[in-house]
DOZADO-354156 format. One line per field, with one value per residue (C-alpha): residue number from 0; residue in one letter; z, y, x. Coordinates in nm, 2 decimals, decimal comma, m for minus. Example, Ala and Ser with C-alpha at 12.3 -4.5 7.8 and 13.67 -1.06 7.14 Angstrom:
2
num [0; 1]
residuo [A; S]
c3 [0,78; 0,71]
c2 [m0,45; m0,11]
c1 [1,23; 1,37]
***
This chain:
388
num [0; 1; 2; 3; 4; 5; 6; 7; 8; 9; 10; 11; 12; 13; 14; 15; 16; 17; 18; 19; 20; 21; 22; 23; 24; 25; 26; 27; 28; 29; 30; 31; 32; 33; 34; 35; 36; 37; 38; 39; 40; 41; 42; 43; 44; 45; 46; 47; 48; 49; 50; 51; 52; 53; 54; 55; 56; 57; 58; 59; 60; 61; 62; 63; 64; 65; 66; 67; 68; 69; 70; 71; 72; 73; 74; 75; 76; 77; 78; 79; 80; 81; 82; 83; 84; 85; 86; 87; 88; 89; 90; 91; 92; 93; 94; 95; 96; 97; 98; 99; 100; 101; 102; 103; 104; 105; 106; 107; 108; 109; 110; 111; 112; 113; 114; 115; 116; 117; 118; 119; 120; 121; 122; 123; 124; 125; 126; 127; 128; 129; 130; 131; 132; 133; 134; 135; 136; 137; 138; 139; 140; 141; 142; 143; 144; 145; 146; 147; 148; 149; 150; 151; 152; 153; 154; 155; 156; 157; 158; 159; 160; 161; 162; 163; 164; 165; 166; 167; 168; 169; 170; 171; 172; 173; 174; 175; 176; 177; 178; 179; 180; 181; 182; 183; 184; 185; 186; 187; 188; 189; 190; 191; 192; 193; 194; 195; 196; 197; 198; 199; 200; 201; 202; 203; 204; 205; 206; 207; 208; 209; 210; 211; 212; 213; 214; 215; 216; 217; 218; 219; 220; 221; 222; 223; 224; 225; 226; 227; 228; 229; 230; 231; 232; 233; 234; 235; 236; 237; 238; 239; 240; 241; 242; 243; 244; 245; 246; 247; 248; 249; 250; 251; 252; 253; 254; 255; 256; 257; 258; 259; 260; 261; 262; 263; 264; 265; 266; 267; 268; 269; 270; 271; 272; 273; 274; 275; 276; 277; 278; 279; 280; 281; 282; 283; 284; 285; 286; 287; 288; 289; 290; 291; 292; 293; 294; 295; 296; 297; 298; 299; 300; 301; 302; 303; 304; 305; 306; 307; 308; 309; 310; 311; 312; 313; 314; 315; 316; 317; 318; 319; 320; 321; 322; 323; 324; 325; 326; 327; 328; 329; 330; 331; 332; 333; 334; 335; 336; 337; 338; 339; 340; 341; 342; 343; 344; 345; 346; 347; 348; 349; 350; 351; 352; 353; 354; 355; 356; 357; 358; 359; 360; 361; 362; 363; 364; 365; 366; 367; 368; 369; 370; 371; 372; 373; 374; 375; 376; 377; 378; 379; 380; 381; 382; 383; 384; 385; 386; 387]
residuo [M; E; M; H; L; G; P; T; L; T; I; T; L; S; P; S; T; G; S; I; C; P; P; P; T; A; S; P; A; F; L; S; V; S; G; A; S; T; Y; V; W; M; P; G; S; L; V; S; S; S; P; I; V; Q; P; A; V; S; T; N; Y; T; V; T; G; T; G; A; N; G; C; T; N; S; A; T; Q; F; L; F; V; H; P; P; P; T; L; I; V; T; P; P; P; P; V; C; S; G; N; S; A; C; F; T; T; S; G; D; L; V; I; F; S; W; N; G; P; C; G; D; V; S; G; S; P; N; P; C; L; M; S; N; T; S; C; G; T; T; Y; T; V; G; G; T; N; A; N; G; C; L; A; I; T; S; I; N; I; S; L; N; A; A; P; I; I; S; V; N; S; G; T; I; C; S; G; N; S; F; T; I; I; P; S; G; A; S; T; Y; T; Y; S; S; G; T; A; I; V; S; P; T; T; A; S; S; Y; S; V; T; G; T; G; V; N; G; C; I; T; A; M; P; A; I; V; N; V; T; V; N; S; L; P; I; I; S; A; T; T; N; N; S; I; I; C; T; T; Q; S; A; T; L; T; S; G; G; A; N; T; Y; T; W; S; N; A; S; N; G; N; S; I; I; I; S; P; T; V; N; T; T; Y; T; V; T; G; T; D; A; S; G; C; E; N; Y; A; T; I; T; Q; S; V; S; V; C; T; G; V; E; K; S; N; N; L; E; V; M; D; I; K; L; Y; P; N; P; G; T; G; I; F; N; L; E; F; T; S; K; P; E; N; T; N; V; E; I; Y; N; S; I; G; Q; L; I; L; F; H; K; I; N; S; E; N; T; S; I; D; L; K; K; Y; A; N; G; I; Y; Y; L; K; V; N; G; C; E; R; Q; F; K; I; I; K; E]
c3 [m0,02; m0,08; 0,18; 0,09; 0,34; 0,34; 0,22; 0,42; 0,54; 0,57; 0,69; 0,71; 0,86; 0,77; 1,00; 1,14; 1,47; 1,45; 1,56; 1,41; 1,52; 1,45; 1,18; 1,01; 1,09; 1,05; 0,77; 0,75; 0,77; 0,50; 0,54; 0,28; 0,31; 0,10; 0,02; m0,13; m0,42; m0,34; 0,04; 0,25; 0,58; 0,81; 0,95; 0,66; 0,35; 0,20; m0,11; m0,19; m0,07; 0,03; 0,19; 0,31; 0,66; 0,91; 1,22; 1,46; 1,72; 1,80; 1,57; 1,54; 1,16; 1,03; 0,70; 0,49; 0,20; m0,04; m0,22; m0,56; m0,44; m0,22; 0,08; 0,32; 0,60; 0,84; 0,96; 1,24; 1,25; 1,57; 1,45; 1,82; 1,72; 1,96; 2,17; 2,01; 2,10; 2,32; 2,20; 2,39; 2,32; 2,50; 2,32; 2,44; 2,51; 2,22; 2,11; 1,99; 1,67; 1,61; 1,94; 2,03; 2,08; 2,30; 2,32; 2,58; 2,52; 2,72; 2,64; 2,53; 2,24; 2,26; 1,91; 1,82; 1,48; 1,47; 1,16; 1,18; 0,91; 0,90; 0,83; 1,14; 1,28; 1,62; 1,76; 2,09; 2,27; 2,42; 2,13; 2,07; 1,72; 1,51; 1,49; 1,26; 1,10; 0,75; 0,79; 0,93; 1,25; 1,21; 1,37; 1,29; 1,51; 1,46; 1,68; 1,76; 2,06; 2,17; 1,97; 1,65; 1,69; 1,47; 1,63; 1,38; 1,49; 1,39; 1,62; 1,59; 1,79; 1,86; 1,70; 1,85; 1,61; 1,66; 1,71; 1,37; 1,49; 1,30; 1,44; 1,36; 1,27; 1,22; 1,26; 1,57; 1,61; 1,87; 2,24; 2,14; 2,23; 2,03; 2,09; 1,93; 1,87; 1,84; 1,70; 1,68; 1,99; 2,36; 2,53; 2,42; 2,53; 2,41; 2,38; 2,49; 2,84; 2,73; 2,45; 2,44; 2,35; 2,35; 2,13; 2,03; 1,69; 1,49; 1,65; 1,59; 1,84; 1,85; 1,96; 2,10; 2,13; 2,32; 2,18; 2,43; 2,32; 2,51; 2,19; 2,12; 1,80; 1,65; 1,51; 1,62; 1,47; 1,40; 1,49; 1,33; 1,45; 1,26; 1,44; 1,31; 1,47; 1,61; 1,40; 1,51; 1,51; 1,61; 1,75; 1,66; 1,73; 1,45; 1,81; 2,14; 2,33; 2,24; 2,40; 2,52; 2,23; 1,97; 1,81; 1,71; 1,44; 1,59; 1,32; 1,39; 1,13; 1,10; 1,05; 0,77; 1,00; 1,31; 1,60; 1,89; 2,19; 2,19; 1,95; 1,59; 1,31; 1,01; 1,10; 1,14; 1,35; 1,49; 1,88; 2,05; 2,41; 2,73; 2,94; 2,96; 2,76; 2,62; 2,34; 2,24; 1,89; 1,82; 1,44; 1,27; 1,00; 0,71; 0,89; 1,17; 1,43; 1,64; 1,87; 1,98; 2,10; 2,31; 2,29; 2,53; 2,43; 2,67; 2,66; 2,85; 2,96; 2,71; 3,01; 2,86; 2,68; 2,53; 2,41; 2,44; 2,52; 2,19; 1,96; 2,00; 1,72; 1,82; 2,09; 2,14; 2,29; 2,52; 2,60; 2,78; 3,09; 3,31; 3,14; 3,14; 2,91; 2,58; 2,54; 2,25; 2,13; 1,93; 1,79; 1,56; 1,34; 1,19; 1,43; 1,29; 1,49; 1,75; 2,10; 2,31; 2,70; 2,94; 3,33; 3,62; 3,97; 4,06; 3,75; 3,59; 3,18; 3,07; 2,72; 2,44; 2,12; 1,79; 1,63; 1,29; 1,28; 1,42; 1,59; 1,77; 2,07; 2,39; 2,55; 2,89; 2,94; 3,05; 3,34; 3,67; 3,77; 3,88; 3,78; 3,47; 3,35; 2,96; 2,82; 2,46; 2,34; 2,69; 2,80; 3,16; 3,19; 3,21; 3,20; 3,45; 3,33; 3,52; 3,46; 3,62]
c2 [m0,02; 0,37; 0,59; 1,03; 1,29; 1,57; 1,92; 2,14; 2,48; 2,79; 3,11; 3,46; 3,76; 4,08; 4,33; 4,18; 4,25; 3,96; 4,28; 4,50; 4,72; 4,64; 4,75; 4,94; 5,20; 4,94; 4,79; 4,44; 4,18; 3,95; 3,60; 3,38; 3,02; 2,87; 2,47; 2,31; 2,30; 2,37; 2,55; 2,60; 2,81; 2,80; 2,97; 3,15; 2,84; 3,07; 2,93; 3,11; 3,11; 3,48; 3,59; 3,93; 3,92; 4,14; 3,97; 4,14; 3,94; 3,77; 3,47; 3,14; 3,06; 2,72; 2,60; 2,30; 2,23; 1,94; 1,86; 1,79; 1,36; 1,45; 1,42; 1,70; 1,93; 2,23; 2,50; 2,77; 3,16; 3,35; 3,69; 3,92; 4,19; 4,54; 4,62; 4,92; 5,27; 5,41; 5,81; 5,96; 6,29; 6,56; 6,83; 7,24; 7,31; 7,52; 7,77; 8,16; 8,14; 8,32; 8,23; 7,91; 7,56; 7,39; 7,02; 6,76; 6,45; 6,12; 5,77; 5,63; 5,84; 6,02; 6,17; 6,38; 6,59; 6,81; 6,94; 7,18; 7,31; 7,67; 7,54; 7,53; 7,27; 7,15; 6,88; 6,92; 6,72; 6,98; 7,23; 7,52; 7,59; 7,87; 7,80; 7,98; 7,89; 7,96; 7,64; 7,40; 7,19; 6,87; 6,89; 6,57; 6,41; 6,18; 6,04; 5,72; 5,52; 5,47; 5,12; 5,32; 5,21; 5,50; 5,68; 5,88; 6,05; 6,34; 6,54; 6,74; 7,06; 7,30; 7,68; 7,95; 8,23; 8,57; 8,83; 9,09; 9,44; 9,73; 10,07; 10,46; 10,73; 11,13; 11,47; 11,69; 12,10; 12,19; 12,16; 11,90; 11,51; 11,19; 10,84; 10,51; 10,28; 9,96; 9,65; 9,28; 9,17; 9,11; 9,37; 9,65; 9,82; 10,12; 10,29; 10,63; 10,44; 10,51; 10,51; 10,90; 11,11; 11,49; 11,56; 11,89; 11,79; 11,52; 11,22; 10,82; 10,54; 10,17; 9,93; 9,56; 9,34; 8,99; 8,78; 8,53; 8,27; 8,50; 8,53; 8,87; 9,03; 8,97; 9,34; 9,64; 9,82; 10,18; 10,51; 10,85; 11,21; 11,52; 11,85; 12,11; 12,51; 12,72; 13,01; 13,34; 13,54; 13,95; 14,17; 14,55; 14,82; 15,12; 15,36; 15,22; 15,49; 15,55; 15,74; 15,52; 15,63; 15,55; 15,23; 15,10; 14,85; 14,50; 14,33; 14,00; 13,83; 13,56; 13,27; 13,14; 13,12; 13,39; 13,35; 13,64; 13,64; 13,80; 13,54; 13,76; 13,56; 13,71; 13,90; 14,28; 14,35; 14,68; 14,73; 14,97; 14,89; 15,11; 15,00; 14,88; 14,55; 14,27; 14,10; 13,72; 13,60; 13,23; 13,22; 12,91; 12,76; 12,55; 12,25; 12,32; 12,42; 12,72; 12,99; 13,35; 13,68; 13,93; 14,26; 14,56; 14,79; 15,12; 15,34; 15,72; 15,89; 16,17; 16,49; 16,80; 17,15; 17,17; 17,55; 17,81; 18,18; 18,27; 17,97; 17,99; 17,72; 17,53; 17,17; 17,13; 16,71; 16,63; 16,28; 16,07; 16,23; 16,09; 15,97; 15,90; 16,12; 16,15; 16,36; 16,42; 16,74; 16,71; 17,01; 16,96; 17,21; 17,32; 17,59; 17,92; 18,00; 17,87; 17,91; 17,63; 17,68; 17,40; 17,51; 17,34; 17,31; 17,66; 17,84; 17,82; 17,78; 17,45; 17,43; 17,66; 17,51; 17,74; 17,45; 17,46; 17,10; 16,96; 16,69; 16,72; 16,60; 16,72; 16,54; 16,53; 16,22; 16,43; 16,59; 16,43; 16,30; 16,52; 16,81; 17,01; 17,30; 17,37; 17,70; 17,79; 18,10; 18,26; 18,21; 18,27; 17,96; 17,65; 17,31; 17,04; 16,72; 16,42; 16,27; 15,96]
c1 [0,00; 0,09; 0,11; 0,09; 0,10; m0,15; m0,01; 0,16; m0,02; 0,13; m0,13; m0,03; m0,24; m0,29; m0,24; 0,00; m0,08; m0,37; m0,57; m0,88; m1,13; m1,50; m1,74; m1,89; m1,60; m1,31; m1,11; m1,09; m0,83; m0,68; m0,59; m0,35; m0,29; m0,04; 0,04; m0,24; m0,45; m0,77; m0,89; m1,22; m1,26; m1,43; m1,68; m1,80; m1,71; m1,47; m1,27; m1,04; m0,69; m0,68; m1,01; m1,15; m1,29; m1,41; m1,60; m1,78; m1,59; m1,28; m1,27; m1,02; m1,06; m0,99; m0,86; m0,85; m0,61; m0,62; m0,36; m0,28; m0,28; m0,64; m0,50; m0,60; m0,46; m0,61; m0,46; m0,61; m0,59; m0,69; m0,81; m0,88; m1,16; m1,15; m1,45; m1,61; m1,52; m1,74; m1,85; m2,17; m2,27; m2,42; m2,60; m2,64; m3,00; m3,18; m2,95; m2,98; m2,88; m2,58; m2,49; m2,22; m2,38; m2,14; m2,14; m1,98; m1,84; m1,77; m1,61; m1,25; m1,18; m0,87; m0,88; m1,16; m1,27; m1,57; m1,74; m2,00; m2,27; m2,14; m1,81; m1,62; m1,39; m1,26; m1,01; m1,16; m1,36; m1,60; m1,59; m1,84; m1,89; m2,10; m2,44; m2,68; m3,06; m2,91; m2,59; m2,83; m2,85; m2,64; m2,28; m2,09; m1,77; m1,56; m1,25; m1,03; m0,98; m0,62; m0,67; m0,71; m1,09; m1,29; m1,63; m1,86; m2,20; m2,42; m2,60; m2,91; m2,93; m3,21; m3,18; m3,44; m3,43; m3,29; m3,59; m3,54; m3,68; m3,75; m3,78; m3,88; m3,66; m3,79; m3,71; m3,83; m3,80; m3,48; m3,65; m3,87; m3,82; m3,87; m3,99; m3,82; m4,12; m3,95; m4,11; m4,01; m3,90; m4,07; m3,82; m3,60; m3,27; m3,19; m2,92; m2,98; m3,10; m3,48; m3,68; m3,78; m3,48; m3,41; m3,10; m2,99; m2,85; m2,90; m2,77; m2,85; m2,92; m2,92; m3,20; m3,14; m3,42; m3,49; m3,76; m3,99; m3,75; m3,46; m3,26; m3,09; m3,09; m2,78; m2,76; m2,90; m3,19; m3,10; m3,25; m3,17; m3,34; m3,31; m3,28; m3,50; m3,37; m3,63; m3,75; m3,61; m3,96; m3,96; m4,23; m4,24; m4,48; m4,52; m4,55; m4,38; m4,62; m5,04; m5,29; m5,59; m5,81; m5,54; m5,46; m5,12; m5,02; m4,79; m4,60; m4,38; m4,15; m3,94; m4,18; m4,48; m4,80; m4,83; m5,11; m5,10; m5,24; m5,55; m5,64; m5,56; m5,44; m5,14; m4,84; m4,99; m5,23; m5,41; m5,46; m5,68; m5,53; m5,67; m5,34; m4,98; m5,04; m4,81; m4,89; m4,76; m4,69; m4,65; m4,46; m4,48; m4,23; m4,22; m4,13; m4,38; m4,15; m4,28; m4,15; m4,25; m4,16; m4,37; m4,43; m4,57; m4,73; m4,73; m5,03; m5,04; m5,33; m5,20; m5,29; m5,23; m5,36; m5,72; m5,63; m5,40; m5,42; m5,31; m5,38; m5,75; m5,86; m5,54; m5,58; m5,27; m5,19; m4,86; m4,77; m4,73; m4,78; m4,61; m4,32; m3,99; m3,81; m3,95; m4,27; m4,46; m4,65; m4,91; m5,07; m5,42; m5,33; m5,00; m4,86; m4,64; m4,33; m4,45; m4,26; m4,29; m4,06; m3,99; m3,91; m3,79; m3,93; m3,78; m3,88; m3,58; m3,62; m3,41; m3,57; m3,71; m3,81; m3,93; m4,20; m4,33; m4,51; m4,74; m4,61; m4,27; m4,10; m3,96; m3,66; m3,61; m3,41; m3,08; m3,28; m3,38; m3,72; m3,92; m4,21; m4,14; m4,38; m4,46; m4,60; m4,66; m4,60; m4,51; m4,85; m4,90; m5,08; m4,86; m4,90; m4,73; m4,50; m4,43; m4,15; m4,02]
***
């Protein structure tokens, strides 16, 4: 009888460490055998001389080889599979869009690689990454443990939108206030400290808002306030002192429309007060800004001379009397070569005027306050003047 020996089998394994990481993230192992004609590997009933394997757990692979003479032989190769890496990710609570999303991890990874939806990356185990609703909400982290085994996971976070606020801008008159009226949020913070501002020149203010979800506006809204100057109002009279029976014309300027304190309108009004009266005029310009001016119309009783002995047909009026220095002497008809004399209280002549017109002024400003006397054409009858 002829005896035949089975083939001598030689097995090699790659990686040479004899270990691999578990699927699905690990690379497979490569088995190789030589020395026979055909082969069968178990488990798996693999018939290749170089099978590729990727078991989930550690496994003994047995190969049976058959030689050309039909004899068989077997050999075994042990393949160690590391335990799966551990990666636990704790996502942040709901994040306001635009703020950082901060994650924490636990497990056995020693190397990390984070990718955020907005394009930022990190190698930290506990990174803070950019968030924005325009990018998305999915973050990916991968890493390896001390055995080189890889773990990958994705995390979705909750994003709250930041409020988008709008504000009003406008124009005010100098000295007035402007109220900022924002909308789009729940509460607001003003760079001015309050919603009511009173700028003296053109100014800008910023407003941020906080929504009901606690998120703050990413960019503040800007309020622009323009300040218009007030008109400069003037008020004049055509006669600073009038008699109780006379009228005066008050005229105002500097604005577009005018309202007087006596309920009259227009830039020019006629008044007939019987006592000294102060008038206020409010002027409004084209931009709607208002200002005011005041004027006091003085009124005199106008005591004086009715008729002079030598000017039988001429009535004479002297006013104001009392007065402060300027006294008006008024003739109802034109005098010719009329002399006016002013005496002090001790009878001294202090002024002499030759008058040829119906109206003239007597100036006693440089003289002391007191009583003076007026004579016309030397008449014995004299008229008392009181300077105050």
